C-alpha positions as CSV (number, residue, x, y, z in Angstrom):
1,M,-0.3,-0.1,-0.1
2,S,0.7,3.8,-0.8
3,L,1.4,6.0,1.3
4,A,-2.5,7.6,0.4
5,E,-4.1,4.6,0.4
6,S,-3.2,4.0,4.2
7,A,-4.0,7.1,5.1
8,W,-7.7,6.5,2.9
9,I,-7.9,3.5,5.1
10,A,-7.1,4.4,8.3
11,A,-9.2,8.0,7.8
12,A,-12.6,5.1,6.4
13,A,-11.6,3.1,9.6
14,L,-11.6,5.8,12.2
15,A,-14.9,6.9,10.4
16,A,-16.5,3.7,10.8
17,G,-15.1,3.0,14.4
18,F,-17.2,6.9,15.2
19,V,-20.6,5.6,13.5
20,N,-20.6,2.2,15.4
21,A,-20.4,4.5,18.6
22,L,-22.8,6.0,17.8
23,A,-25.5,4.5,15.0
24,G,-23.9,1.9,13.9
25,G,-22.9,0.7,9.5
26,G,-19.3,1.7,9.9
27,S,-19.1,-1.1,7.3
28,L,-20.7,0.3,5.1
29,L,-18.4,2.7,5.0
30,S,-14.9,0.6,5.7
31,F,-15.7,-2.1,3.6
32,P,-16.0,0.6,0.2
33,A,-12.6,1.9,1.2
34,L,-10.8,-1.3,1.1
35,T,-12.5,-2.2,-3.0
36,A,-11.0,1.3,-3.6
37,I,-7.6,0.9,-2.8
38,G,-7.6,-1.7,-5.4
39,L,-8.8,-5.5,-2.8
40,P,-10.4,-8.1,-4.4
41,P,-14.6,-7.6,-2.8
42,L,-14.2,-11.0,-0.9
43,V,-10.5,-10.1,0.3
44,A,-12.2,-6.4,1.2
45,N,-14.8,-8.2,3.3
46,V,-12.9,-10.8,4.9
47,T,-10.1,-7.6,5.8
48,N,-12.7,-5.2,7.2
49,T,-14.6,-8.1,9.6
50,V,-10.9,-8.7,11.1
51,A,-10.4,-4.8,11.4
52,L,-13.7,-3.7,12.7
53,T,-13.5,-6.4,15.7
54,P,-11.4,-4.5,17.9
55,G,-15.3,-1.9,18.1
56,Y,-17.5,-4.0,18.5
57,L,-15.2,-5.2,21.9
58,G,-15.5,-1.7,22.7
59,A,-19.2,-1.9,22.6
60,A,-19.6,-5.0,25.0
61,L,-17.0,-3.7,27.1
62,G,-19.3,0.2,27.3
63,Q,-23.0,-1.9,28.0
64,R,-21.1,-4.4,30.2
65,R,-23.6,-3.1,33.3
66,D,-26.7,-3.5,31.1
67,L,-25.9,-7.5,31.1
68,A,-26.2,-7.6,35.4
69,G,-29.0,-10.2,35.5
70,Q,-29.2,-11.1,31.8
71,G,-26.4,-14.5,32.6
72,G,-29.6,-17.2,31.6
73,R,-30.4,-15.7,28.3
74,L,-26.2,-15.5,27.4
75,R,-26.1,-18.6,28.6
76,Q,-28.0,-20.0,25.8
77,L,-27.5,-17.2,23.3
78,L,-24.1,-16.9,22.8
79,P,-22.8,-20.0,21.3
80,A,-25.7,-19.5,18.7
81,A,-24.2,-16.7,18.1
82,A,-20.7,-17.6,18.0
83,L,-21.7,-20.9,15.9
84,G,-23.8,-18.5,12.9
85,G,-20.9,-15.7,12.3
86,L,-18.9,-19.2,11.9
87,A,-21.1,-20.8,9.9
88,G,-21.7,-17.5,8.3
89,A,-17.6,-17.5,7.5
90,V,-17.4,-20.4,6.1
91,L,-20.2,-19.6,3.8
92,L,-18.8,-16.9,2.3
93,L,-15.4,-19.0,2.4
94,H,-16.8,-21.3,-0.4
95,T,-18.9,-18.5,-2.7
96,S,-16.8,-17.6,-5.7
97,A,-15.0,-14.1,-5.8
98,A,-17.1,-13.8,-8.8
99,L,-20.2,-14.5,-7.6
100,F,-19.5,-12.3,-4.4
101,R,-18.6,-9.8,-6.5
102,Q,-21.7,-10.2,-8.1
103,L,-23.7,-9.9,-4.3
104,V,-21.4,-7.3,-2.7
105,P,-24.2,-4.2,-4.5
106,W,-27.6,-6.0,-3.0
107,L,-25.8,-6.4,0.7
108,I,-24.4,-3.0,0.5
109,L,-28.5,-1.9,0.1
110,L,-29.8,-4.7,2.3
111,G,-27.7,-2.7,4.8
112,T,-28.5,0.6,4.5
113,A,-32.1,-0.5,3.9
114,L,-31.7,-2.0,7.9
115,L,-29.6,0.9,8.7
116,A,-32.4,3.6,7.0
117,L,-35.7,1.3,9.2
118,Q,-33.4,1.5,12.4
119,D,-34.9,4.0,14.1
120,P,-39.1,3.1,12.5
121,L,-38.3,-0.8,14.0
122,K,-37.1,0.3,17.4
123,R,-40.1,2.3,17.4
124,R,-42.2,-0.2,17.3
125,L,-40.4,-1.9,19.2
126,E,-41.1,0.3,21.9
127,R,-44.1,0.7,21.6
128,H,-43.8,-4.0,21.3
129,A,-43.0,-4.6,24.5
130,G,-44.6,-1.6,26.2
131,A,-48.4,-3.3,25.5
132,G,-47.0,-6.2,27.8
133,A,-46.2,-8.6,25.0
134,A,-45.0,-12.3,26.4
135,P,-42.0,-13.2,26.3
136,L,-40.8,-15.9,24.7
137,R,-38.3,-18.4,26.5
138,P,-34.1,-17.6,24.9
139,R,-34.3,-21.2,23.9
140,W,-36.6,-19.9,21.1
141,L,-34.4,-17.4,20.5
142,V,-31.3,-19.7,19.7
143,A,-32.9,-20.5,15.7
144,P,-33.1,-16.4,14.6
145,V,-30.6,-15.4,17.0
146,A,-27.9,-18.3,14.8
147,A,-29.5,-17.1,10.7
148,A,-29.0,-13.3,11.8
149,A,-25.7,-14.3,12.9
150,L,-25.4,-16.3,9.4
151,Y,-26.0,-12.9,7.8
152,G,-23.2,-11.3,9.9
153,G,-20.3,-13.4,9.2
154,Y,-21.3,-13.3,5.7
155,F,-21.7,-9.5,5.5
156,G,-21.8,-7.8,9.3
157,A,-23.6,-4.4,7.2
158,G,-26.6,-4.8,9.7
159,L,-26.6,-7.1,11.8
160,S,-26.6,-5.4,15.1
161,V,-30.1,-3.8,13.3
162,I,-31.4,-7.4,13.2
163,L,-30.3,-8.8,16.5
164,L,-31.9,-5.9,18.3
165,A,-35.2,-6.6,16.2
166,V,-35.4,-10.6,17.1
167,L,-34.6,-10.3,20.5
168,A,-36.7,-7.5,20.8
169,L,-40.1,-9.7,20.0
170,G,-38.8,-12.4,22.0
171,L,-38.0,-11.4,25.3
172,S,-39.7,-8.6,27.2
173,D,-37.1,-6.7,28.8
174,S,-36.5,-2.8,28.7
175,L,-34.4,-1.8,25.2
176,T,-31.3,-0.4,26.9
177,R,-30.8,-3.8,28.1
178,L,-31.7,-5.8,25.1
179,N,-29.2,-3.6,23.7
180,G,-26.6,-4.8,26.6
181,L,-28.0,-7.9,25.6
182,K,-26.8,-7.6,21.8
183,Q,-22.9,-7.0,22.1
184,P,-21.9,-9.3,23.2
185,L,-23.9,-11.5,20.5
186,A,-22.7,-9.5,18.0
187,L,-19.5,-9.5,19.0
188,A,-19.0,-13.3,19.3
189,T,-21.0,-13.6,15.9
190,N,-17.9,-10.9,14.5
191,L,-14.9,-12.6,16.4
192,A,-15.6,-16.6,15.4
193,A,-15.5,-15.0,11.1
194,A,-12.7,-12.9,12.4
195,L,-10.8,-15.8,14.0
196,L,-11.3,-18.3,11.0
197,F,-10.9,-15.4,8.3
198,S,-7.5,-14.7,10.1
199,L,-6.2,-18.7,10.0
200,T,-7.7,-19.3,6.7
201,G,-9.1,-16.1,4.8
202,P,-7.5,-14.5,3.0
203,V,-6.8,-11.3,5.3
204,H,-4.6,-8.3,3.9
205,W,-3.1,-8.3,6.8
206,P,-0.9,-4.7,6.6
207,A,-4.7,-3.3,5.5
208,A,-6.5,-5.2,8.8
209,L,-3.9,-4.1,11.5
210,L,-3.6,-0.6,10.5
211,M,-7.4,-0.3,10.3
212,A,-7.8,-2.0,13.6
213,V,-6.0,0.7,15.5
214,A,-8.1,3.4,13.4
215,A,-11.5,1.5,14.7
216,W,-11.0,1.1,18.2
217,L,-10.0,5.1,18.3
218,G,-12.9,5.6,16.4
219,G,-14.5,4.0,18.9
220,L,-13.2,6.2,21.7
221,L,-14.1,9.3,19.9
222,G,-17.6,8.3,19.6
223,G,-18.1,7.2,23.2
224,R,-16.8,10.7,24.5
225,C,-18.7,12.5,21.2
226,A,-21.8,10.7,22.2
227,S,-23.9,13.8,23.5
228,R,-22.9,16.0,21.5
229,V,-23.4,14.2,17.7
230,D,-26.8,13.9,16.8
231,P,-27.4,9.7,15.3
232,L,-30.1,10.3,13.7
233,L,-28.5,13.1,12.1
234,L,-25.9,11.5,11.3
235,R,-27.7,7.6,10.7
236,R,-28.5,9.3,7.7
237,V,-25.6,10.6,6.4
238,V,-24.9,6.9,6.9
239,V,-27.6,6.1,4.1
240,A,-27.2,8.7,2.1
241,A,-23.8,7.4,1.4
242,G,-24.6,4.0,1.7
243,L,-27.3,4.3,-0.8
244,V,-24.6,6.1,-3.4
245,I,-21.9,3.4,-2.7
246,G,-24.6,0.2,-3.9
247,L,-26.7,1.7,-7.4
248,A,-22.8,2.5,-8.1
249,Y,-21.5,-0.8,-7.7
250,L,-24.9,-2.3,-9.0
251,R,-24.4,0.2,-12.1
252,R,-20.0,-0.9,-12.6
């Protein structure tokens, strides 16, 4: 990589970490940055997953207090998230580069749509919880969580939105506590995929290591700016960028 390319992907990872800390959807920024420097889409996706893992760890640590009393849920759902993420990673590694290149625009547009629906979905879920909907036992959520994690291991944009929707529709609890439960599930999904990619995937390690540091710093900065930045406005900017990027890939 040239110095300019290194600066470009570091800036994208910094922005992705910042956006993930506040609004989600950081992969919609960091993945296209990797393809812009010439990495094939499949290599870029694998590298992006490895690079953004520290951000998921930071998010999980940041909400660890909301996990109080949720140990039973974690014990039942964490293995499903890890196995789903691993299955998604295996599926990706068995997808031909040509097929994945064709899927990229649709995956980006799907992630963008999920991000755009996050706020309406959140309001609907809050009304659902307020209506006193009958909760399910955590074991009934094992399959839905594993399915969401499979998508996350394959292509991570929008994973947090899907996981939160599954948890909120199946468990009776505050959205804050369910978001806290979502964080280690998203971490387990991404970590399982990242570990497999690290061992057998075509990771571009110079880019992954540089971006991991930048994403971690972006997450720290985002956490400190949480009270000063409007996450809704930031999410709209990312959705607009994702739409433009997805359509550009589709046209190309």
